[in-house]
All heavy atoms as an XYZ file, in Angstrom:
854
protein
N     102.555     24.058    -14.528
C     101.866     23.290    -15.531
C     100.787     22.440    -14.813
O     101.056     21.896    -13.701
C     102.851     22.300    -16.231
C     102.140     21.409    -17.270
S     103.290     20.202    -18.123
C     104.649     21.141    -18.563
N      99.652     22.328    -15.413
C      98.604     21.515    -14.892
C      98.799     20.087    -15.185
O      99.278     19.747    -16.253
C      97.188     21.938    -15.493
C      96.818     23.356    -15.129
C      96.063     20.997    -15.122
C      95.653     23.926    -15.859
N      98.560     19.214    -14.196
C      98.703     17.803    -14.443
C      97.372     17.167    -14.776
O      96.467     17.142    -14.023
C      99.195     17.079    -13.227
C      99.443     15.571    -13.372
O      99.273     15.047    -14.553
O      99.851     14.918    -12.409
N      97.180     16.850    -16.141
C      95.916     16.374    -16.595
C      95.755     14.835    -16.460
O      94.735     14.334    -16.749
C      95.834     16.734    -18.106
C      95.536     18.165    -18.332
C      96.533     19.116    -18.667
C      94.284     18.748    -18.226
C      96.294     20.396    -18.937
C      94.013     20.060    -18.476
C      95.024     20.909    -18.794
O      94.766     22.260    -19.053
N      96.811     14.202    -16.015
C      96.773     12.726    -15.933
C      95.607     12.196    -15.069
O      95.425     12.495    -13.942
C      98.084     12.222    -15.298
C      98.269     10.723    -15.608
O      98.027     10.215    -16.802
O      98.508      9.996    -14.671
N      94.751     11.393    -15.751
C      93.653     10.754    -15.056
C      92.416     11.586    -15.009
O      91.328     11.148    -14.530
N      92.430     12.827    -15.476
C      91.283     13.699    -15.421
C      90.281     13.417    -16.600
O      90.751     13.062    -17.624
C      91.658     15.173    -15.460
C      92.436     15.641    -14.267
C      92.786     17.109    -14.342
N      93.679     17.569    -13.378
C      93.350     18.329    -12.284
N      92.096     18.724    -12.178
N      94.255     18.757    -11.489
N      88.999     13.404    -16.190
C      88.006     13.126    -17.170
C      87.216     14.413    -17.499
O      86.973     15.256    -16.661
C      87.012     12.069    -16.638
C      87.761     10.758    -16.288
C      86.820      9.717    -15.682
N      86.045     10.275    -14.561
C      84.753     10.076    -14.420
N      83.998      9.366    -15.246
N      84.108     10.574    -13.340
N      86.800     14.572    -18.802
C      86.117     15.809    -19.266
C      84.941     15.397    -20.082
O      84.906     14.372    -20.792
C      87.087     16.681    -20.088
C      88.248     17.224    -19.289
C      89.410     16.505    -19.155
C      88.073     18.457    -18.668
C      90.452     17.091    -18.436
C      89.129     19.009    -17.923
C      90.268     18.295    -17.801
N      83.912     16.314    -20.059
C      82.695     16.177    -20.832
C      82.327     17.535    -21.451
O      82.436     18.562    -20.747
C      81.507     15.690    -20.001
C      80.220     15.521    -20.690
C      79.050     15.104    -19.735
N      79.366     13.873    -19.047
C      79.495     13.681    -17.755
N      79.394     14.824    -16.986
N      79.724     12.580    -17.220
N      81.773     17.473    -22.716
C      81.396     18.753    -23.408
C      80.183     19.338    -22.669
O      79.192     18.499    -22.361
C      81.055     18.398    -24.831
C      80.860     19.658    -25.663
O      80.218     20.610    -25.146
O      81.169     19.627    -26.857
N      80.240     20.562    -22.329
C      79.092     21.188    -21.500
C      77.836     21.277    -22.404
O      76.733     21.444    -21.811
C      79.448     22.521    -20.944
C      80.642     22.446    -19.988
C      79.791     23.532    -22.052
N      77.965     21.104    -23.738
C      76.745     21.227    -24.525
C      75.935     19.977    -24.522
O      74.739     20.042    -24.956
C      77.157     21.429    -26.006
N      76.363     18.886    -23.880
C      75.630     17.678    -23.795
C      75.185     17.408    -22.316
O      75.964     17.642    -21.414
C      76.489     16.462    -24.262
C      76.905     16.516    -25.676
N      76.067     16.213    -26.672
C      78.090     16.899    -26.281
C      76.628     16.370    -27.875
N      77.874     16.800    -27.651
N      74.025     16.857    -22.191
C      73.555     16.422    -20.893
C      74.387     15.293    -20.425
O      75.028     14.551    -21.226
C      72.138     15.952    -20.998
N      74.548     15.049    -19.132
C      75.373     14.000    -18.559
C      74.979     12.689    -19.122
O      73.804     12.262    -19.184
C      75.148     13.954    -17.067
C      76.095     12.971    -16.401
C      75.982     13.082    -14.885
O      75.711     14.183    -14.361
O      76.236     12.049    -14.237
N      75.869     11.990    -19.683
C      75.714     10.636    -20.295
C      75.273     10.750    -21.720
O      75.078      9.666    -22.431
N      75.035     11.903    -22.248
C      74.423     12.039    -23.644
C      75.481     12.174    -24.656
O      75.323     11.776    -25.819
C      73.499     13.257    -23.665
C      72.806     13.472    -24.979
O      72.462     12.466    -25.637
O      72.620     14.662    -25.379
N      76.618     12.772    -24.372
C      77.697     13.020    -25.287
C      79.003     12.263    -24.887
O      78.974     11.489    -23.940
N      79.981     12.477    -25.663
C      81.263     11.815    -25.409
C      81.890     12.364    -24.117
O      81.718     13.499    -23.734
C      82.091     12.062    -26.569
C      81.548     13.266    -27.268
C      80.075     13.321    -26.822
N      82.717     11.526    -23.474
C      83.528     11.896    -22.348
C      84.956     11.412    -22.635
O      85.083     10.409    -23.361
C      83.026     11.350    -21.024
O      83.050      9.994    -21.000
N      85.886     12.080    -22.110
C      87.300     11.819    -22.400
C      88.115     11.585    -21.153
O      87.759     12.189    -20.082
C      87.975     13.026    -23.177
N      89.085     10.788    -21.182
C      90.085     10.531    -20.081
C      91.457     11.004    -20.675
O      91.804     10.452    -21.743
C      90.104      9.034    -19.653
C      91.200      8.918    -18.614
C      88.818      8.632    -19.139
N      92.078     11.930    -20.013
C      93.374     12.396    -20.429
C      94.520     11.721    -19.676
O      94.333     11.386    -18.487
C      93.462     13.925    -20.169
C      92.681     14.759    -21.093
C      91.607     14.284    -21.884
C      93.014     16.109    -21.289
C      90.909     15.176    -22.715
C      92.323     16.954    -22.117
C      91.244     16.434    -22.915
O      90.583     17.232    -23.755
N      95.614     11.555    -20.332
C      96.828     10.994    -19.678
C      97.965     11.983    -19.962
O      97.958     12.712    -20.995
C      97.213      9.673    -20.293
C      96.088      8.565    -20.010
C      96.095      8.253    -18.596
N      95.000      7.272    -18.299
C      94.483      7.132    -17.148
N      94.858      7.914    -16.156
N      93.523      6.263    -16.916
N      98.960     12.037    -19.109
C     100.098     12.955    -19.219
C     101.327     12.477    -18.655
O     101.283     11.875    -17.484
C      99.694     14.344    -18.633
C     100.699     15.381    -18.827
C     100.280     16.706    -18.223
O      99.163     16.898    -17.860
N     101.152     17.694    -18.236
N     102.429     12.648    -19.336
C     103.791     12.379    -18.767
C     104.647     13.514    -19.258
O     104.813     13.744    -20.469
C     104.371     11.018    -19.368
C     103.597      9.815    -18.984
C     103.764      9.504    -17.432
N     103.005      8.398    -17.060
C     101.767      8.319    -16.697
N     101.075      9.468    -16.632
N     101.180      7.235    -16.307
N     105.121     14.345    -18.281
C     105.827     15.574    -18.652
C     104.891     16.458    -19.424
O     103.748     16.699    -19.032
N     105.359     16.937    -20.577
C     104.472     17.812    -21.422
C     103.679     17.009    -22.454
O     102.892     17.593    -23.216
C     105.332     18.905    -22.115
C     106.277     18.413    -23.146
O     106.586     17.165    -23.191
O     106.633     19.202    -24.046
N     103.986     15.684    -22.533
C     103.235     14.808    -23.482
C     101.756     14.542    -22.985
O     101.702     14.099    -21.830
C     103.959     13.498    -23.740
C     103.367     12.599    -24.719
C     103.281     13.248    -26.159
C     104.156     11.316    -24.811
N     100.775     14.740    -23.781
C      99.398     14.560    -23.400
C      98.729     13.618    -24.394
O      98.946     13.821    -25.661
C      98.688     15.852    -23.356
C      97.224     15.838    -22.979
C      97.130     16.039    -21.440
C      96.457     16.928    -23.685
N      97.905     12.692    -23.944
C      97.089     11.896    -24.868
C      95.802     11.508    -24.075
O      95.674     11.639    -22.956
C      97.887     10.595    -25.297
C      98.209      9.600    -24.320
C      97.518      8.460    -24.008
C      99.310      9.589    -23.311
N      98.066      7.796    -22.939
C      99.214      8.483    -22.517
C     100.342     10.576    -23.021
C     100.062      8.220    -21.519
C     101.240     10.200    -22.081
C     101.117      9.069    -21.291
N      94.864     10.969    -24.883
C      93.659     10.610    -24.245
C      92.752      9.813    -25.230
O      93.036      9.678    -26.400
N      91.763      9.216    -24.629
C      90.712      8.500    -25.386
C      89.348      9.065    -24.991
O      89.096      9.468    -23.840
C      90.760      7.008    -24.946
C      92.072      6.379    -25.370
O      92.330      6.347    -26.586
O      92.735      5.841    -24.495
N      88.410      9.041    -25.955
C      87.045      9.459    -25.705
C      86.073      8.675    -26.503
O      86.372      8.050    -27.523
C      86.903     10.927    -25.970
C      87.286     11.376    -27.346
C      86.341     11.563    -28.322
C      88.638     11.790    -27.699
C      86.680     11.969    -29.648
C      89.006     12.157    -28.956
C      87.992     12.339    -29.907
N      84.829      8.634    -25.982
C      83.793      7.900    -26.614
C      82.482      8.331    -25.960
O      82.468      8.954    -24.883
C      83.940      6.346    -26.535
O      83.905      5.914    -25.162
N      81.330      7.914    -26.632
C      80.034      8.173    -26.071
C      79.192      8.995    -27.084
O      79.749      9.613    -28.039
N      77.965      9.010    -26.959
C      77.059      9.687    -27.854
C      77.298      9.159    -29.257
O      77.188      7.883    -29.498
N      77.513      9.985    -30.236
C      77.791      9.563    -31.603
C      79.173      9.078    -31.875
O      79.463      8.613    -32.954
C      77.418     10.733    -32.545
C      75.955     11.100    -32.518
C      75.741     12.270    -33.427
C      74.330     12.794    -33.323
N      73.985     13.895    -34.230
N      80.050      9.308    -30.933
C      81.494      8.824    -31.075
C      81.686      7.405    -30.653
O      81.584      7.147    -29.383
C      82.427      9.832    -30.290
C      83.861      9.440    -30.427
C      82.219     11.231    -30.743
N      81.997      6.581    -31.539
C      82.359      5.157    -31.185
C      83.660      5.072    -30.448
O      83.793      4.403    -29.495
C      82.386      4.279    -32.392
C      80.967      4.122    -32.982
C      81.002      3.379    -34.227
N      81.585      2.017    -34.127
C      82.040      1.274    -35.169
N      81.920      1.736    -36.328
N      82.569      0.073    -34.864
N      84.648      5.807    -31.026
C      85.950      5.799    -30.424
C      86.731      7.000    -30.953
O      86.679      7.332    -32.151
C      86.744      4.541    -30.719
C      88.184      4.537    -30.168
C      88.755      3.176    -30.059
N      90.120      3.094    -29.820
C      90.837      3.639    -28.802
N      90.201      4.328    -27.858
N      92.126      3.474    -28.605
N      87.489      7.684    -30.090
C      88.316      8.736    -30.443
C      89.571      8.788    -29.662
O      89.624      8.178    -28.606
N      90.582      9.385    -30.166
C      91.908      9.559    -29.460
C      92.467     10.900    -29.870
O      92.193     11.470    -30.852
C      92.791      8.385    -29.812
O      93.098      8.459    -31.198
N      93.293     11.367    -28.968
C      94.018     12.601    -29.108
C      95.462     12.492    -28.660
O      95.819     11.647    -27.777
C      93.295     13.728    -28.356
C      93.161     13.661    -26.818
C      94.321     14.333    -26.115
C      91.856     14.203    -26.367
N      96.385     13.233    -29.207
C      97.743     13.288    -28.828
C      98.245     14.704    -29.041
O      98.010     15.336    -30.049
C      98.588     12.296    -29.767
O      98.100     11.055    -29.701
C     100.045     12.387    -29.343
N      98.983     15.176    -27.970
C      99.504     16.545    -28.085
C     100.499     16.888    -26.980
O     101.037     16.019    -26.358
N     100.524     18.158    -26.735
C     101.520     18.638    -25.681
C     100.738     19.654    -24.766
O      99.813     20.306    -25.173
C     102.754     19.319    -26.252
C     103.589     18.304    -27.019
C     102.318     20.486    -27.183
N     101.255     19.753    -23.555
C     100.793     20.680    -22.517
C     101.833     21.771    -22.317
O     102.976     21.444    -22.119
C     100.497     19.997    -21.257
S      99.893     21.038    -19.948
N     101.510     22.899    -22.482
C     102.377     24.053    -22.313
C     102.525     24.416    -20.756
O     101.674     24.051    -19.975
C     101.903     25.271    -23.098
C     101.842     24.972    -24.576
C     101.397     26.221    -25.346
N     101.274     25.915    -26.793
C     100.092     25.963    -27.427
N      99.010     26.277    -26.744
N     100.040     25.732    -28.654
N     103.557     25.201    -20.422
C     103.734     25.476    -18.988
C     102.552     26.279    -18.354
O     102.301     26.089    -17.216
C     105.044     26.448    -19.005
C     105.786     25.910    -20.241
C     104.747     25.563    -21.209
N     101.792     26.967    -19.190
C     100.631     27.720    -18.642
C      99.355     26.803    -18.521
O      98.273     27.297    -18.138
C     100.356     28.951    -19.511
C      99.859     28.629    -20.937
O      99.869     27.467    -21.242
O      99.603     29.510    -21.680
N      99.549     25.541    -18.869
C      98.404     24.588    -18.774
C      97.554     24.552    -20.051
O      96.650     23.578    -20.177
N      97.781     25.330    -21.056
C      97.095     25.203    -22.284
C      97.587     23.991    -23.029
O      98.739     23.599    -22.780
C      97.270     26.475    -23.169
O      98.607     26.671    -23.489
N      96.736     23.445    -23.857
C      97.110     22.211    -24.517
C      96.854     22.317    -26.032
O      95.948     23.041    -26.527
C      96.425     20.915    -23.984
C      94.958     21.113    -23.926
C      96.955     20.598    -22.589
C      94.186     19.891    -23.364
N      97.708     21.680    -26.841
C      97.541     21.654    -28.275
C      97.500     20.179    -28.630
O      98.468     19.482    -28.275
C      98.601     22.401    -28.878
C      98.527     22.410    -30.462
C      99.631     23.186    -31.105
O     100.467     23.800    -30.498
O      99.621     23.192    -32.408
N      96.563     19.766    -29.444
C      96.575     18.241    -29.842
C      95.890     18.056    -31.179
O      95.257     18.948    -31.637
C      95.886     17.397    -28.771
C      94.524     17.737    -28.417
C      93.417     17.218    -29.221
C      94.213     18.569    -27.365
C      92.132     17.502    -28.867
C      92.872     18.811    -27.036
C      91.860     18.314    -27.847
N      96.157     16.943    -31.706
C      95.437     16.463    -32.903
C      94.458     15.361    -32.430
O      94.739     14.687    -31.411
C      96.338     15.921    -34.000
O      97.071     14.844    -33.458
C      97.236     16.997    -34.510
N      93.446     15.135    -33.175
C      92.450     14.098    -32.779
C      91.946     13.336    -33.944
O      91.928     13.850    -35.141
C      91.300     14.710    -31.982
C      90.458     15.641    -32.768
C      89.352     15.163    -33.581
C      90.652     17.003    -32.799
C      88.589     16.036    -34.320
C      89.902     17.837    -33.461
C      88.891     17.334    -34.205
O      88.112     18.223    -34.985
N      91.517     12.106    -33.687
C      90.818     11.236    -34.721
C      89.623     10.630    -34.039
O      89.642     10.373    -32.816
C      91.701     10.183    -35.271
O      92.193      9.390    -34.220
C      92.873     10.793    -36.051
N      88.568     10.362    -34.813
C      87.445      9.679    -34.203
C      86.610      8.984    -35.252
O      86.583      9.405    -36.370
C      86.505     10.592    -33.387
C      85.954     11.764    -34.140
S      85.008     12.801    -33.007
C      85.406     14.407    -33.515
N      86.076      7.832    -34.838
C      85.127      7.106    -35.648
C      83.758      7.243    -35.152
O      83.592      7.043    -33.942
C      85.553      5.636    -35.655
N      82.803      7.688    -35.938
C      81.433      7.955    -35.440
C      80.516      6.801    -35.730
O      80.877      5.884    -36.478
C      80.936      9.172    -36.198
C      81.719     10.512    -36.027
C      81.071     11.612    -36.724
C      81.952     10.843    -34.530
N      79.311      6.842    -35.032
C      78.396      5.731    -35.142
C      77.880      5.548    -36.618
O      77.490      4.442    -36.991
C      77.233      5.993    -34.244
N      77.859      6.629    -37.416
C      77.381      6.531    -38.757
C      78.442      6.004    -39.738
O      78.249      5.860    -40.937
C      76.882      7.864    -39.276
C      77.962      8.950    -39.416
O      79.163      8.640    -39.218
O      77.573     10.047    -39.725
N      79.619      5.594    -39.222
C      80.760      5.042    -40.007
C      81.669      6.035    -40.512
O      82.721      5.653    -41.128
N      81.460      7.305    -40.411
C      82.406      8.305    -40.820
C      83.603      8.440    -39.831
O      83.518      8.079    -38.718
C      81.751      9.720    -40.893
O      81.207     10.151    -39.685
N      84.686      8.886    -40.433
C      85.925      9.007    -39.651
C      86.430     10.409    -39.785
O      86.419     10.937    -40.922
C      87.012      8.073    -40.219
C      88.376      8.312    -39.485
C      86.574      6.636    -40.161
N      86.709     11.106    -38.657
C      87.089     12.461    -38.692
C      88.431     12.673    -38.158
O      88.927     11.919    -37.202
C      86.044     13.289    -37.857
C      84.602     13.160    -38.233
C      83.734     13.987    -37.286
C      84.383     13.668    -39.680
N      89.116     13.755    -38.460
C      90.390     14.131    -37.876
C      90.486     15.667    -37.874
O      89.890     16.411    -38.617
C      91.588     13.573    -38.782
N      91.282     16.198    -36.860
C      91.464     17.602    -36.743
C      92.492     17.961    -35.711
O      93.249     17.146    -35.265
N      92.445     19.204    -35.370
C      93.347     19.756    -34.320
C      92.569     20.628    -33.358
O      91.488     21.162    -33.722
C      94.511     20.543    -35.005
C      94.031     21.738    -35.737
C      95.231     22.539    -36.398
N      96.223     23.027    -35.377
C      96.121     24.109    -34.661
N      95.043     24.832    -34.735
N      97.078     24.435    -33.775
N      93.172     20.836    -32.213
C      92.440     21.629    -31.175
C      93.471     22.292    -30.334
O      94.498     21.764    -30.017
C      91.628     20.678    -30.409
S      90.615     21.530    -29.096
N      93.126     23.521    -29.807
C      93.910     24.229    -28.846
C      92.899     24.497    -27.633
O      91.820     25.008    -27.889
C      94.510     25.492    -29.342
C      95.583     25.241    -30.361
C      96.498     26.378    -30.580
O      96.653     27.233    -29.655
O      97.015     26.540    -31.744
N      93.314     24.243    -26.445
C      92.502     24.340    -25.283
C      93.157     25.249    -24.251
O      94.365     25.010    -24.005
C      92.208     22.941    -24.682
O      91.530     22.107    -25.548
N      92.385     26.099    -23.683
C      92.875     27.058    -22.615
C      92.087     26.650    -21.369
O      90.877     26.688    -21.304
C      92.664     28.481    -23.011
O      93.273     28.779    -24.252
C      93.184     29.407    -21.899
N      92.823     26.401    -20.241
C      92.117     25.948    -19.017
C      91.567     27.181    -18.226
O      92.207     28.281    -18.231
C      93.180     25.280    -18.244
C      94.505     25.947    -18.678
C      94.267     26.317    -20.135
N      90.420     26.973    -17.471
C      90.019     27.973    -16.540
C      89.712     27.135    -15.278
O      89.079     26.066    -15.369
C      88.678     28.525    -17.094
C      87.866     29.335    -15.983
C      86.457     29.687    -16.510
O      86.035     29.334    -17.582
O      85.818     30.289    -15.666
N      90.198     27.588    -14.172
C      89.919     26.932    -12.831
C      88.590     27.430    -12.366
O      88.336     28.624    -12.156
C      91.085     27.305    -11.867
C      92.448     26.761    -12.346
S      92.525     25.016    -12.769
C      92.257     24.243    -11.221
N      87.741     26.458    -12.139
C      86.374     26.713    -11.630
C      86.405     26.921    -10.132
O      87.359     26.374     -9.430
C      85.389     25.605    -12.020
C      85.214     25.514    -13.539
C      84.354     24.281    -13.834
C      84.673     26.732    -14.167
N      85.476     27.570     -9.539
C      85.492     27.827     -8.060
C      85.531     26.522     -7.249
O      86.123     26.499     -6.136
C      84.202     28.594     -7.761
C      83.852     29.217     -9.093
C      84.359     28.280    -10.097
N      85.018     25.462     -7.808
C      85.002     24.166     -7.092
C      86.268     23.321     -7.260
O      86.382     22.200     -6.813
C      83.774     23.327     -7.362
C      83.693     22.899     -8.835
O      84.655     23.138     -9.596
O      82.657     22.291     -9.194
N      87.280     23.896     -7.915
C      88.486     23.219     -8.162
C      88.645     22.397     -9.438
O      89.750     22.005     -9.759
N      87.581     22.241    -10.153
C      87.613     21.567    -11.396
C      88.117     22.465    -12.512
O      88.236     23.667    -12.327
C      86.214     21.047    -11.830
C      85.610     20.036    -10.867
C      84.210     19.564    -11.292
N      83.323     20.708    -11.381
C      82.573     21.032    -12.471
N      82.549     20.271    -13.491
N      81.752     22.140    -12.432
N      88.431     21.875    -13.666
C      88.973     22.570    -14.716
C      87.885     22.702    -15.864
O      87.241     21.667    -16.219
C      90.213     21.931    -15.323
C      91.361     21.915    -14.305
C      90.779     22.688    -16.641
C      92.549     21.089    -14.651
N      87.743     23.820    -16.428
C      86.998     23.986    -17.730
C      87.976     24.309    -18.822
O      88.736     25.175    -18.647
C      85.986     25.138    -17.571
C      85.270     25.430    -18.946
C      84.101     26.436    -18.744
N      83.075     25.710    -18.002
C      82.071     26.380    -17.312
N      82.140     27.670    -17.164
N      81.180     25.674    -16.693
N      87.891     23.539    -19.928
C      88.730     23.750    -21.113
C      87.971     24.537    -22.148
O      86.853     24.057    -22.556
C      89.242     22.416    -21.625
C      90.129     21.666    -20.759
C      90.430     20.238    -21.377
C      91.436     22.408    -20.481
N      88.444     25.669    -22.604
C      87.904     26.420    -23.715
C      88.643     25.997    -24.978
O      89.826     26.288    -25.063
C      88.021     27.940    -23.435
C      87.307     28.384    -22.190
N      85.983     28.777    -22.183
C      87.695     28.443    -20.926
C      85.634     29.081    -20.947
N      86.684     28.847    -20.135
N      87.935     25.379    -25.858
C      88.564     24.804    -27.082
C      88.226     25.662    -28.308
O      87.187     26.086    -28.493
C      88.067     23.360    -27.291
C      88.372     22.435    -26.178
C      87.934     21.025    -26.595
O      86.827     20.777    -27.141
O      88.768     20.115    -26.241
N      89.273     25.670    -29.161
C      89.194     26.188    -30.524
C      89.599     25.118    -31.380
O      90.788     24.606    -31.267
C      89.998     27.471    -30.779
C      89.621     28.578    -29.757
C      89.861     27.888    -32.218
C      90.487     29.767    -29.871
N      88.720     24.534    -32.188
C      88.992     23.297    -33.018
C      88.834     23.528    -34.476
O      88.126     24.430    -34.892
C      88.269     22.110    -32.517
C      86.750     22.311    -32.377
C      86.098     22.728    -31.284
C      85.830     22.179    -33.439
N      84.737     22.839    -31.639
C      84.487     22.477    -32.904
C      85.907     21.810    -34.782
C      83.344     22.396    -33.732
C      84.736     21.766    -35.522
C      83.488     22.072    -34.965
N      89.482     22.653    -35.298
C      89.441     22.610    -36.651
C      89.383     21.266    -37.156
O      90.182     20.413    -36.682
C      90.640     23.381    -37.330
C      90.622     23.325    -38.861
C      91.853     24.063    -39.429
O      92.826     24.368    -38.681
O      91.850     24.269    -40.623
N      88.352     20.879    -37.921
C      88.270     19.525    -38.502
C      88.630     19.528    -39.973
O      88.315     20.497    -40.663
C      86.830     19.058    -38.290
C      86.629     17.606    -38.649
C      85.205     17.145    -38.244
N      84.206     18.094    -38.567
C      83.161     18.376    -37.825
N      82.953     17.806    -36.625
N      82.194     19.252    -38.195
N      89.316     18.487    -40.447
C      89.814     18.445    -41.816
C      88.949     17.535    -42.662
O      88.150     16.710    -42.110
C      91.249     17.877    -41.830
C      92.250     18.565    -40.908
C      93.104     17.826    -40.061
C      92.375     19.950    -40.886
C      93.977     18.578    -39.170
C      93.185     20.664    -40.052
C      94.013     19.920    -39.280
O      94.924     20.557    -38.443
N      89.198     17.541    -44.002
C      88.537     16.546    -44.823
C      87.179     16.968    -45.390
O      86.824     18.111    -45.262
N      86.410     15.957    -45.795
C      85.138     16.230    -46.464
C      84.102     16.906    -45.496
O      83.217     17.600    -45.956
C      84.585     14.882    -46.848
C      85.742     13.984    -46.810
C      86.817     14.563    -45.878
N      84.234     16.719    -44.224
C      83.357     17.299    -43.222
C      84.133     18.504    -42.463
O      83.912     18.718    -41.292
C      82.888     16.286    -42.301
C      82.036     15.250    -42.948
C      81.524     14.233    -41.905
O      81.319     14.577    -40.788
N      81.369     12.998    -42.333
N      84.936     19.216    -43.231
C      85.791     20.309    -42.614
C      84.900     21.314    -41.941
O      83.817     21.686    -42.428
C      86.581     20.962    -43.690
N      85.368     21.737    -40.798
C      84.684     22.749    -39.990
C      85.576     23.383    -39.047
O      86.666     22.835    -38.752
C      83.441     22.088    -39.346
N      85.165     24.524    -38.414
C      85.901     25.100    -37.318
C      84.790     25.465    -36.258
O      83.652     25.578    -36.531
C      86.645     26.334    -37.728
O      85.705     27.322    -38.242
C      87.705     26.081    -38.736
N      85.249     25.548    -34.975
C      84.313     25.914    -34.011
C      85.007     26.000    -32.574
O      86.212     25.978    -32.542
N      84.126     26.265    -31.623
C      84.607     26.336    -30.277
C      83.712     25.468    -29.424
O      82.583     25.098    -29.763
C      84.424     27.784    -29.769
O      83.106     28.191    -29.713
C      85.304     28.810    -30.540
N      84.228     25.020    -28.300
C      83.502     24.281    -27.326
C      84.090     24.387    -25.944
O      85.153     24.960    -25.860
C      83.430     22.741    -27.801
O      84.763     22.264    -27.941
N      83.307     23.992    -25.020
C      83.848     23.983    -23.653
C      83.674     22.531    -23.016
O      82.626     21.959    -23.167
C      83.037     24.967    -22.754
C      83.263     26.385    -23.134
C      82.588     27.302    -22.281
O      81.686     26.977    -21.430
N      82.798     28.598    -22.420
N      84.708     22.118    -22.330
C      84.671     20.832    -21.646
C      84.875     21.116    -20.133
O      85.717     21.902    -19.770
C      85.806     19.917    -22.133
C      85.968     19.573    -23.577
C      87.153     18.622    -23.736
C      84.681     18.965    -24.138
N      84.008     20.507    -19.371
C      84.089     20.568    -17.904
C      84.700     19.226    -17.376
O      84.259     18.097    -17.841
C      82.862     20.866    -17.224
C      82.412     22.317    -17.248
O      83.219     23.107    -17.699
O      81.302     22.588    -16.759
N      85.559     19.364    -16.400
C      86.148     18.208    -15.769
C      85.027     17.481    -14.971
O      84.145     18.136    -14.374
C      87.214     18.617    -14.745
C      87.875     17.461    -14.104
C      89.032     17.851    -13.211
O      89.264     19.096    -13.015
O      89.652     16.922    -12.608
N      84.955     16.190    -15.093
C      83.988     15.390    -14.417
C      84.522     15.083    -13.065
O      85.660     14.571    -12.914
C      83.689     14.023    -15.187
C      83.199     14.359    -16.519
C      82.763     13.113    -14.394
C      83.186     13.163    -17.443
N      83.816     15.422    -11.949
C      84.375     15.207    -10.601
C      84.650     13.684    -10.374
O      83.921     12.848    -10.900
C      83.352     15.721     -9.653
C      82.251     16.315    -10.488
C      82.503     15.975    -11.904
N      85.661     13.371     -9.627
C      85.924     11.939     -9.261
C      84.750     11.386     -8.534
O      84.103     12.072     -7.787
C      87.144     11.963     -8.370
C      87.760     13.342     -8.492
C      86.625     14.238     -8.997
N      84.458     10.058     -8.773
C      83.256      9.464     -8.232
C      83.712      8.909     -6.841
O      84.701      8.621     -6.543
C      82.684      8.322     -8.943
O      83.098      8.261    -10.223
C-alpha cells in the first residue's frame, strides 16, 4: 500500500499556482485531505486506500462564486521515473452541476 500521508498533489491541467492543490493524510487504509486554490475556496475529501494504492473517496468543495459541489472519485496511482506519484482520476459530481470526467494529479515535490 502506498503511504499518502503528507503528500501534496496538483492537477496537471493547471499551471503551477493557478489551480487547487491538495494535501493528503492517511492512517492505515483511511485517507483524507484538504485542498484549495484557483476557483476552490475550500475542499475536503474522505475515503480509503486499497492495498494496490488505488484510492476511493468522496469530496465536497466551496467555490469562489459561492457554489457548493459534492461528488466521488476513484484514483489509480502511477509511479513516475523521478519517484513522484501521478494519480489518474475518474470522478463524478452530483447535484445541479452534475458531471463526470477524468483528471490527472501530479505529486508536488517536497520543497
